[in-house]
All heavy atoms as TSV, in Angstrom:
chain	resi	resn	atom	element	x	y	z
A	1	MET	N	N	87.443	99.082	87.346
A	1	MET	CA	C	88.563	98.534	88.095
A	1	MET	C	C	88.608	99.214	89.462
A	1	MET	O	O	88.505	100.419	89.565
A	1	MET	CB	C	89.859	98.760	87.320
A	1	MET	CG	C	90.988	98.123	88.061
A	1	MET	SD	S	92.687	98.154	87.519
A	1	MET	CE	C	92.875	98.626	85.917
A	2	GLY	N	N	88.796	98.430	90.536
A	2	GLY	CA	C	88.861	98.972	91.889
A	2	GLY	C	C	90.184	99.653	92.166
A	2	GLY	O	O	91.160	99.482	91.438
A	3	SER	N	N	90.199	100.447	93.210
A	3	SER	CA	C	91.435	101.144	93.561
A	3	SER	C	C	92.431	100.171	94.181
A	3	SER	O	O	92.051	99.199	94.817
A	3	SER	CB	C	91.139	102.295	94.521
A	3	SER	OG	O	90.586	101.806	95.713
A	4	GLN	N	N	93.684	100.445	93.980
A	4	GLN	CA	C	94.766	99.616	94.504
A	4	GLN	C	C	95.716	100.487	95.306
A	4	GLN	O	O	95.797	101.689	95.106
A	4	GLN	CB	C	95.527	98.942	93.366
A	4	GLN	CG	C	94.729	97.938	92.597
A	4	GLN	CD	C	94.511	96.666	93.383
A	4	GLN	OE1	O	95.441	96.091	93.932
A	4	GLN	NE2	N	93.272	96.224	93.454
A	5	LYS	N	N	96.438	99.856	96.193
A	5	LYS	CA	C	97.435	100.543	97.006
A	5	LYS	C	C	98.727	99.740	96.931
A	5	LYS	O	O	98.691	98.516	96.883
A	5	LYS	CB	C	96.935	100.620	98.449
A	5	LYS	CG	C	97.832	101.370	99.362
A	5	LYS	CD	C	97.187	101.517	100.705
A	5	LYS	CE	C	97.793	102.713	101.389
A	5	LYS	NZ	N	96.984	103.180	102.476
A	6	MET	N	N	99.843	100.425	96.902
A	6	MET	CA	C	101.134	99.744	96.904
A	6	MET	C	C	101.730	99.811	98.306
A	6	MET	O	O	101.807	100.879	98.898
A	6	MET	CB	C	102.097	100.397	95.925
A	6	MET	CG	C	101.765	100.163	94.470
A	6	MET	SD	S	101.740	98.430	93.999
A	6	MET	CE	C	103.437	97.972	94.168
A	7	CYS	N	N	102.125	98.666	98.813
A	7	CYS	CA	C	102.849	98.571	100.081
A	7	CYS	C	C	104.325	98.424	99.737
A	7	CYS	O	O	104.674	97.708	98.807
A	7	CYS	CB	C	102.389	97.355	100.874
A	7	CYS	SG	S	100.654	97.363	101.320
A	8	ALA	N	N	105.175	99.098	100.492
A	8	ALA	CA	C	106.612	99.028	100.225
A	8	ALA	C	C	107.377	98.876	101.534
A	8	ALA	O	O	107.032	99.494	102.533
A	8	ALA	CB	C	107.082	100.269	99.490
A	9	VAL	N	N	108.394	98.039	101.494
A	9	VAL	CA	C	109.235	97.770	102.657
A	9	VAL	C	C	110.692	97.798	102.214
A	9	VAL	O	O	111.030	97.282	101.151
A	9	VAL	CB	C	108.913	96.381	103.255
A	9	VAL	CG1	C	109.885	96.010	104.344
A	9	VAL	CG2	C	107.496	96.316	103.765
A	10	VAL	N	N	111.534	98.409	103.014
A	10	VAL	CA	C	112.979	98.388	102.764
A	10	VAL	C	C	113.652	97.842	104.017
A	10	VAL	O	O	113.415	98.320	105.121
A	10	VAL	CB	C	113.520	99.799	102.452
A	10	VAL	CG1	C	115.033	99.761	102.284
A	10	VAL	CG2	C	112.860	100.367	101.213
A	11	GLY	N	N	114.463	96.819	103.840
A	11	GLY	CA	C	115.245	96.260	104.944
A	11	GLY	C	C	116.691	96.673	104.781
A	11	GLY	O	O	117.231	96.641	103.680
A	12	HIS	N	N	117.293	97.107	105.877
A	12	HIS	CA	C	118.702	97.501	105.808
A	12	HIS	C	C	119.438	97.014	107.042
A	12	HIS	O	O	118.829	96.693	108.062
A	12	HIS	CB	C	118.860	99.018	105.628
A	12	HIS	CG	C	118.195	99.837	106.685
A	12	HIS	ND1	N	118.790	100.131	107.889
A	12	HIS	CD2	C	116.971	100.404	106.724
A	12	HIS	CE1	C	117.964	100.855	108.620
A	12	HIS	NE2	N	116.855	101.031	107.942
A	13	ASP	N	N	120.750	96.968	106.944
A	13	ASP	CA	C	121.551	96.509	108.081
A	13	ASP	C	C	121.915	97.693	108.978
A	13	ASP	O	O	121.492	98.824	108.742
A	13	ASP	CB	C	122.790	95.737	107.611
A	13	ASP	CG	C	123.775	96.583	106.830
A	13	ASP	OD1	O	123.652	97.817	106.824
A	13	ASP	OD2	O	124.685	95.993	106.218
A	14	HIS	N	N	122.708	97.420	110.004
A	14	HIS	CA	C	123.071	98.429	111.001
A	14	HIS	C	C	123.839	99.614	110.419
A	14	HIS	O	O	123.835	100.694	110.979
A	14	HIS	CB	C	123.882	97.779	112.123
A	14	HIS	CG	C	125.210	97.252	111.652
A	14	HIS	ND1	N	125.316	96.062	110.970
A	14	HIS	CD2	C	126.449	97.760	111.745
A	14	HIS	CE1	C	126.581	95.860	110.660
A	14	HIS	NE2	N	127.298	96.872	111.130
A	15	SER	N	N	124.476	99.416	109.273
A	15	SER	CA	C	125.235	100.513	108.666
A	15	SER	C	C	124.422	101.275	107.613
A	15	SER	O	O	124.925	102.226	107.022
A	15	SER	CB	C	126.529	99.980	108.039
A	15	SER	OG	O	126.228	99.139	106.945
A	16	GLY	N	N	123.197	100.844	107.374
A	16	GLY	CA	C	122.345	101.522	106.410
A	16	GLY	C	C	122.365	100.927	105.017
A	16	GLY	O	O	121.670	101.410	104.131
A	17	SER	N	N	123.146	99.881	104.809
A	17	SER	CA	C	123.168	99.224	103.499
A	17	SER	C	C	121.864	98.471	103.274
A	17	SER	O	O	121.401	97.742	104.153
A	17	SER	CB	C	124.332	98.235	103.409
A	17	SER	OG	O	125.558	98.916	103.518
A	18	VAL	N	N	121.286	98.650	102.102
A	18	VAL	CA	C	120.011	98.011	101.788
A	18	VAL	C	C	120.215	96.510	101.609
A	18	VAL	O	O	121.079	96.072	100.855
A	18	VAL	CB	C	119.386	98.637	100.517
A	18	VAL	CG1	C	118.141	97.877	100.102
A	18	VAL	CG2	C	119.052	100.099	100.761
A	19	LEU	N	N	119.408	95.720	102.323
A	19	LEU	CA	C	119.437	94.265	102.195
A	19	LEU	C	C	118.343	93.775	101.260
A	19	LEU	O	O	118.515	92.804	100.542
A	19	LEU	CB	C	119.261	93.610	103.564
A	19	LEU	CG	C	120.320	93.935	104.602
A	19	LEU	CD1	C	119.952	93.308	105.936
A	19	LEU	CD2	C	121.687	93.465	104.143
A	20	PHE	N	N	117.184	94.436	101.305
A	20	PHE	CA	C	116.093	94.082	100.405
A	20	PHE	C	C	115.092	95.224	100.317
A	20	PHE	O	O	115.036	96.085	101.187
A	20	PHE	CB	C	115.388	92.797	100.845
A	20	PHE	CG	C	114.752	92.847	102.215
A	20	PHE	CD1	C	113.465	93.360	102.397
A	20	PHE	CD2	C	115.407	92.353	103.324
A	20	PHE	CE1	C	112.871	93.387	103.653
A	20	PHE	CE2	C	114.826	92.367	104.578
A	20	PHE	CZ	C	113.545	92.891	104.741
A	21	ALA	N	N	114.348	95.215	99.242
A	21	ALA	CA	C	113.226	96.130	99.043
A	21	ALA	C	C	112.107	95.309	98.407
A	21	ALA	O	O	112.353	94.569	97.451
A	21	ALA	CB	C	113.613	97.292	98.147
A	22	VAL	N	N	110.916	95.411	98.957
A	22	VAL	CA	C	109.789	94.603	98.498
A	22	VAL	C	C	108.568	95.499	98.339
A	22	VAL	O	O	108.335	96.384	99.174
A	22	VAL	CB	C	109.470	93.486	99.525
A	22	VAL	CG1	C	108.334	92.617	99.047
A	22	VAL	CG2	C	110.686	92.647	99.809
A	23	THR	N	N	107.817	95.264	97.289
A	23	THR	CA	C	106.534	95.942	97.125
A	23	THR	C	C	105.448	94.890	96.950
A	23	THR	O	O	105.713	93.763	96.534
A	23	THR	CB	C	106.525	96.877	95.903
A	23	THR	OG1	O	106.775	96.113	94.729
A	23	THR	CG2	C	107.551	97.984	96.041
A	24	GLN	N	N	104.229	95.296	97.282
A	24	GLN	CA	C	103.091	94.392	97.143
A	24	GLN	C	C	101.848	95.237	96.896
A	24	GLN	O	O	101.620	96.240	97.582
A	24	GLN	CB	C	102.928	93.560	98.416
A	24	GLN	CG	C	101.813	92.558	98.375
A	24	GLN	CD	C	101.751	91.793	99.683
A	24	GLN	OE1	O	101.458	92.368	100.716
A	24	GLN	NE2	N	102.051	90.518	99.620
A	25	GLN	N	N	101.056	94.828	95.935
A	25	GLN	CA	C	99.818	95.529	95.636
A	25	GLN	C	C	98.711	94.986	96.533
A	25	GLN	O	O	98.627	93.782	96.778
A	25	GLN	CB	C	99.459	95.305	94.173
A	25	GLN	CG	C	98.589	96.342	93.578
A	25	GLN	CD	C	98.455	96.157	92.081
A	25	GLN	OE1	O	98.392	95.043	91.599
A	25	GLN	NE2	N	98.421	97.258	91.362
A	26	SER	N	N	97.875	95.890	97.054
A	26	SER	CA	C	96.774	95.453	97.922
A	26	SER	C	C	95.603	96.408	97.777
A	26	SER	O	O	95.717	97.466	97.150
A	26	SER	CB	C	97.229	95.389	99.383
A	26	SER	OG	O	97.518	96.680	99.859
A	27	HIS	N	N	94.513	96.036	98.373
A	27	HIS	CA	C	93.334	96.895	98.385
A	27	HIS	C	C	93.423	97.829	99.581
A	27	HIS	O	O	93.792	97.403	100.675
A	27	HIS	CB	C	92.059	96.057	98.468
A	27	HIS	CG	C	91.853	95.188	97.270
A	27	HIS	ND1	N	91.440	95.679	96.056
A	27	HIS	CD2	C	92.035	93.860	97.097
A	27	HIS	CE1	C	91.362	94.697	95.189
A	27	HIS	NE2	N	91.726	93.573	95.790
A	28	PRO	N	N	93.103	99.100	99.407
A	28	PRO	CA	C	93.169	100.047	100.525
A	28	PRO	C	C	92.219	99.660	101.648
A	28	PRO	O	O	91.159	99.104	101.404
A	28	PRO	CB	C	92.758	101.382	99.907
A	28	PRO	CG	C	92.719	101.182	98.452
A	28	PRO	CD	C	92.659	99.722	98.184
A	29	SER	N	N	92.626	99.942	102.838
A	29	SER	CA	C	91.827	99.677	104.023
A	29	SER	C	C	92.019	100.854	104.968
A	29	SER	O	O	92.430	101.927	104.553
A	29	SER	CB	C	92.292	98.360	104.646
A	29	SER	OG	O	91.432	97.973	105.682
A	30	SER	N	N	91.788	100.635	106.236
A	30	SER	CA	C	92.023	101.695	107.213
A	30	SER	C	C	93.535	101.904	107.371
A	30	SER	O	O	94.323	100.995	107.101
A	30	SER	CB	C	91.406	101.323	108.561
A	30	SER	OG	O	92.163	100.300	109.175
A	31	PRO	N	N	93.956	103.073	107.819
A	31	PRO	CA	C	95.393	103.310	108.021
A	31	PRO	C	C	96.031	102.292	108.964
A	31	PRO	O	O	97.158	101.852	108.735
A	31	PRO	CB	C	95.444	104.717	108.606
A	31	PRO	CG	C	94.226	105.383	108.071
A	31	PRO	CD	C	93.176	104.294	108.033
A	32	LEU	N	N	95.323	101.881	110.002
A	32	LEU	CA	C	95.870	100.906	110.941
A	32	LEU	C	C	96.089	99.557	110.265
A	32	LEU	O	O	97.148	98.931	110.417
A	32	LEU	CB	C	94.939	100.751	112.154
A	32	LEU	CG	C	95.368	99.731	113.196
A	32	LEU	CD1	C	96.750	100.056	113.749
A	32	LEU	CD2	C	94.340	99.660	114.313
A	33	VAL	N	N	95.120	99.098	109.503
A	33	VAL	CA	C	95.245	97.819	108.798
A	33	VAL	C	C	96.363	97.902	107.763
A	33	VAL	O	O	97.150	96.966	107.611
A	33	VAL	CB	C	93.905	97.410	108.143
A	33	VAL	CG1	C	94.084	96.211	107.226
A	33	VAL	CG2	C	92.864	97.114	109.215
A	34	ASP	N	N	96.453	99.025	107.067
A	34	ASP	CA	C	97.519	99.195	106.077
A	34	ASP	C	C	98.901	99.161	106.728
A	34	ASP	O	O	99.817	98.530	106.212
A	34	ASP	CB	C	97.332	100.503	105.309
A	34	ASP	CG	C	96.124	100.457	104.378
A	34	ASP	OD1	O	95.669	99.349	104.037
A	34	ASP	OD2	O	95.648	101.533	103.997
A	35	GLU	N	N	99.055	99.816	107.872
A	35	GLU	CA	C	100.349	99.785	108.593
A	35	GLU	C	C	100.674	98.358	109.051
A	35	GLU	O	O	101.820	97.914	108.944
A	35	GLU	CB	C	100.317	100.705	109.809
A	35	GLU	CG	C	100.526	102.154	109.483
A	35	GLU	CD	C	101.970	102.486	109.140
A	35	GLU	OE1	O	102.898	101.849	109.667
A	35	GLU	OE2	O	102.163	103.408	108.335
A	36	ALA	N	N	99.690	97.645	109.553
A	36	ALA	CA	C	99.906	96.263	109.988
A	36	ALA	C	C	100.275	95.377	108.806
A	36	ALA	O	O	101.147	94.505	108.918
A	36	ALA	CB	C	98.662	95.732	110.694
A	37	ARG	N	N	99.641	95.606	107.667
A	37	ARG	CA	C	99.931	94.829	106.458
A	37	ARG	C	C	101.382	95.040	106.018
A	37	ARG	O	O	102.084	94.094	105.657
A	37	ARG	CB	C	98.969	95.236	105.345
A	37	ARG	CG	C	99.128	94.423	104.082
A	37	ARG	CD	C	98.107	94.824	103.032
A	37	ARG	NE	N	96.795	94.324	103.428
A	37	ARG	CZ	C	95.666	95.035	103.371
A	37	ARG	NH1	N	95.681	96.279	102.950
A	37	ARG	NH2	N	94.524	94.503	103.733
A	38	VAL	N	N	101.861	96.274	106.073
A	38	VAL	CA	C	103.239	96.573	105.686
A	38	VAL	C	C	104.223	95.962	106.688
A	38	VAL	O	O	105.254	95.417	106.300
A	38	VAL	CB	C	103.447	98.096	105.548
A	38	VAL	CG1	C	104.913	98.429	105.349
A	38	VAL	CG2	C	102.629	98.634	104.393
A	39	ALA	N	N	103.896	96.031	107.978
A	39	ALA	CA	C	104.760	95.412	108.993
A	39	ALA	C	C	104.860	93.910	108.754
A	39	ALA	O	O	105.954	93.341	108.817
A	39	ALA	CB	C	104.224	95.708	110.392
A	40	LEU	N	N	103.738	93.277	108.460
A	40	LEU	CA	C	103.737	91.836	108.184
A	40	LEU	C	C	104.557	91.514	106.941
A	40	LEU	O	O	105.287	90.522	106.911
A	40	LEU	CB	C	102.307	91.331	108.030
A	40	LEU	CG	C	102.139	89.847	107.730
A	40	LEU	CD1	C	102.761	88.994	108.834
A	40	LEU	CD2	C	100.673	89.512	107.556
A	41	LEU	N	N	104.459	92.356	105.919
A	41	LEU	CA	C	105.257	92.160	104.707
A	41	LEU	C	C	106.749	92.204	105.038
A	41	LEU	O	O	107.522	91.355	104.587
A	41	LEU	CB	C	104.896	93.228	103.673
A	41	LEU	CG	C	105.658	93.218	102.355
A	41	LEU	CD1	C	105.438	91.909	101.604
A	41	LEU	CD2	C	105.227	94.409	101.493
A	42	GLY	N	N	107.161	93.165	105.850
A	42	GLY	CA	C	108.567	93.268	106.237
A	42	GLY	C	C	109.033	92.097	107.079
A	42	GLY	O	O	110.126	91.553	106.856
A	43	ILE	N	N	108.215	91.693	108.030
A	43	ILE	CA	C	108.558	90.545	108.879
A	43	ILE	C	C	108.662	89.280	108.044
A	43	ILE	O	O	109.599	88.487	108.189
A	43	ILE	CB	C	107.531	90.383	110.012
A	43	ILE	CG1	C	107.635	91.556	110.979
A	43	ILE	CG2	C	107.711	89.058	110.729
A	43	ILE	CD1	C	106.470	91.676	111.940
A	44	SER	N	N	107.703	89.080	107.150
A	44	SER	CA	C	107.700	87.883	106.292
A	44	SER	C	C	108.947	87.825	105.413
A	44	SER	O	O	109.563	86.766	105.258
A	44	SER	CB	C	106.452	87.863	105.418
A	44	SER	OG	O	105.295	87.782	106.200
A	45	GLU	N	N	109.322	88.968	104.841
A	45	GLU	CA	C	110.510	88.995	103.985
A	45	GLU	C	C	111.779	88.756	104.797
A	45	GLU	O	O	112.683	88.039	104.357
A	45	GLU	CB	C	110.594	90.316	103.229
A	45	GLU	CG	C	111.709	90.380	102.221
A	45	GLU	CD	C	111.553	89.400	101.068
A	45	GLU	OE1	O	110.433	88.915	100.813
A	45	GLU	OE2	O	112.574	89.120	100.411
A	46	ALA	N	N	111.862	89.333	105.981
A	46	ALA	CA	C	113.030	89.108	106.846
A	46	ALA	C	C	113.147	87.632	107.219
A	46	ALA	O	O	114.239	87.062	107.200
A	46	ALA	CB	C	112.932	89.979	108.098
A	47	LEU	N	N	112.028	86.998	107.538
A	47	LEU	CA	C	112.044	85.564	107.861
A	47	LEU	C	C	112.420	84.730	106.644
A	47	LEU	O	O	113.178	83.765	106.753
A	47	LEU	CB	C	110.682	85.126	108.390
A	47	LEU	CG	C	110.315	85.614	109.783
A	47	LEU	CD1	C	108.859	85.282	110.101
A	47	LEU	CD2	C	111.240	85.010	110.826
A	48	ARG	N	N	111.902	85.099	105.477
A	48	ARG	CA	C	112.209	84.370	104.251
A	48	ARG	C	C	113.704	84.421	103.952
A	48	ARG	O	O	114.288	83.474	103.433
A	48	ARG	CB	C	111.417	84.972	103.080
A	48	ARG	CG	C	111.479	84.150	101.806
A	48	ARG	CD	C	110.672	84.785	100.700
A	48	ARG	NE	N	111.360	85.900	100.067
A	48	ARG	CZ	C	112.410	85.788	99.255
A	48	ARG	NH1	N	112.923	84.618	98.986
A	48	ARG	NH2	N	112.954	86.860	98.721
A	49	ARG	N	N	114.344	85.525	104.318
A	49	ARG	CA	C	115.777	85.698	104.082
A	49	ARG	C	C	116.631	85.258	105.274
A	49	ARG	O	O	117.820	85.515	105.318
A	49	ARG	CB	C	116.068	87.154	103.737
A	49	ARG	CG	C	115.463	87.558	102.411
A	49	ARG	CD	C	115.610	89.042	102.189
A	49	ARG	NE	N	115.105	89.426	100.900
A	49	ARG	CZ	C	115.842	89.531	99.789
A	49	ARG	NH1	N	117.127	89.284	99.836
A	49	ARG	NH2	N	115.286	89.879	98.662
A	50	ASN	N	N	116.001	84.625	106.262
A	50	ASN	CA	C	116.688	84.108	107.446
A	50	ASN	C	C	117.421	85.183	108.237
A	50	ASN	O	O	118.517	84.935	108.766
A	50	ASN	CB	C	117.659	82.981	107.065
A	50	ASN	CG	C	116.944	81.783	106.505
A	50	ASN	OD1	O	115.878	81.400	107.003
A	50	ASN	ND2	N	117.478	81.200	105.456
A	51	CYS	N	N	116.860	86.374	108.322
A	51	CYS	CA	C	117.439	87.427	109.160
A	51	CYS	C	C	117.283	87.027	110.625
A	51	CYS	O	O	116.194	86.633	111.051
A	51	CYS	CB	C	116.734	88.759	108.920
A	51	CYS	SG	S	116.988	89.404	107.264
A	52	LEU	N	N	118.353	87.091	111.371
A	52	LEU	CA	C	118.308	86.672	112.771
A	52	LEU	C	C	117.704	87.730	113.680
A	52	LEU	O	O	117.087	87.410	114.685
A	52	LEU	CB	C	119.720	86.321	113.245
A	52	LEU	CG	C	120.391	85.151	112.525
A	52	LEU	CD1	C	121.801	84.952	113.053
A	52	LEU	CD2	C	119.568	83.887	112.694
A	53	TYR	N	N	117.902	88.999	113.346
A	53	TYR	CA	C	117.407	90.096	114.169
A	53	TYR	C	C	116.707	91.107	113.271
A	53	TYR	O	O	117.127	91.325	112.140
A	53	TYR	CB	C	118.563	90.784	114.904
A	53	TYR	CG	C	119.367	89.844	115.763
A	53	TYR	CD1	C	120.569	89.315	115.306
A	53	TYR	CD2	C	118.916	89.470	117.024
A	53	TYR	CE1	C	121.304	88.441	116.085
A	53	TYR	CE2	C	119.649	88.599	117.804
A	53	TYR	CZ	C	120.839	88.091	117.327
A	53	TYR	OH	O	121.558	87.228	118.096
A	54	ALA	N	N	115.685	91.721	113.802
A	54	ALA	CA	C	114.988	92.756	113.035
A	54	ALA	C	C	114.405	93.796	113.982
A	54	ALA	O	O	113.949	93.467	115.077
A	54	ALA	CB	C	113.873	92.145	112.194
A	55	ILE	N	N	114.450	95.024	113.563
A	55	ILE	CA	C	113.767	96.118	114.257
A	55	ILE	C	C	112.707	96.621	113.289
A	55	ILE	O	O	113.020	96.995	112.163
A	55	ILE	CB	C	114.750	97.249	114.627
A	55	ILE	CG1	C	115.785	96.723	115.613
A	55	ILE	CG2	C	113.987	98.439	115.207
A	55	ILE	CD1	C	116.904	97.696	115.906
A	56	ILE	N	N	111.464	96.593	113.726
A	56	ILE	CA	C	110.353	97.017	112.881
A	56	ILE	C	C	110.006	98.451	113.237
A	56	ILE	O	O	109.748	98.767	114.392
A	56	ILE	CB	C	109.116	96.105	113.092
A	56	ILE	CG1	C	109.490	94.624	112.981
A	56	ILE	CG2	C	108.001	96.479	112.134
A	56	ILE	CD1	C	110.113	94.231	111.676
A	57	GLU	N	N	110.013	99.319	112.230
A	57	GLU	CA	C	109.670	100.729	112.426
A	57	GLU	C	C	108.519	101.100	111.499
A	57	GLU	O	O	108.412	100.568	110.403
A	57	GLU	CB	C	110.873	101.622	112.111
A	57	GLU	CG	C	112.046	101.385	113.022
A	57	GLU	CD	C	113.234	102.243	112.659
A	57	GLU	OE1	O	113.379	102.649	111.489
A	57	GLU	OE2	O	114.025	102.503	113.578
A	58	GLY	N	N	107.678	101.984	111.974
A	58	GLY	CA	C	106.556	102.441	111.150
A	58	GLY	C	C	105.954	103.698	111.762
A	58	GLY	O	O	106.390	104.175	112.801
A	59	ASP	N	N	104.928	104.211	111.097
A	59	ASP	CA	C	104.292	105.441	111.538
A	59	ASP	C	C	103.246	105.227	112.626
A	59	ASP	O	O	102.885	106.158	113.313
A	59	ASP	CB	C	103.617	106.146	110.357
A	59	ASP	CG	C	104.638	106.611	109.323
A	59	ASP	OD1	O	105.785	106.877	109.729
A	59	ASP	OD2	O	104.278	106.720	108.157
A	60	SER	N	N	102.738	104.012	112.765
A	60	SER	CA	C	101.651	103.756	113.705
A	60	SER	C	C	102.147	103.024	114.946
A	60	SER	O	O	102.630	101.895	114.854
A	60	SER	CB	C	100.568	102.914	113.034
A	60	SER	OG	O	99.588	102.532	113.966
A	61	CYS	N	N	101.992	103.661	116.106
A	61	CYS	CA	C	102.372	103.011	117.357
A	61	CYS	C	C	101.424	101.843	117.668
A	61	CYS	O	O	101.802	100.922	118.389
A	61	CYS	CB	C	102.338	104.009	118.504
A	61	CYS	SG	S	103.595	105.284	118.370
A	62	LEU	N	N	100.216	101.877	117.164
A	62	LEU	CA	C	99.260	100.803	117.411
A	62	LEU	C	C	99.597	99.537	116.617
A	62	LEU	O	O	99.354	98.440	117.089
A	62	LEU	CB	C	97.838	101.250	117.063
A	62	LEU	CG	C	97.275	102.370	117.929
A	62	LEU	CD1	C	95.918	102.810	117.375
A	62	LEU	CD2	C	97.121	101.920	119.356
A	63	ALA	N	N	100.145	99.702	115.437
A	63	ALA	CA	C	100.445	98.553	114.582
A	63	ALA	C	C	101.804	97.943	114.877
A	63	ALA	O	O	102.037	96.775	114.609
A	63	ALA	CB	C	100.384	98.965	113.107
A	64	ILE	N	N	102.705	98.722	115.436
A	64	ILE	CA	C	104.074	98.233	115.647
A	64	ILE	C	C	104.250	97.766	117.085
A	64	ILE	O	O	103.895	98.376	117.999
A	64	ILE	CB	C	105.111	99.336	115.327
A	64	ILE	CG1	C	104.929	99.850	113.901
A	64	ILE	CG2	C	106.534	98.857	115.535
A	64	ILE	CD1	C	105.080	98.813	112.821
């Protein structure tokens, strides 16, 4: 069995209340690709929930 990686995203509102939390299993890649994959997961979930505004934060300045 190949190695797997878990991607996790937490969306919250301006007061810090959690709006959603999502995980997704994926195959490991480079750190940059992994950061981009997590950002896309968060953006996709925010769009699915019809969020009007979003601020995307992450560890990689290149991916965000």
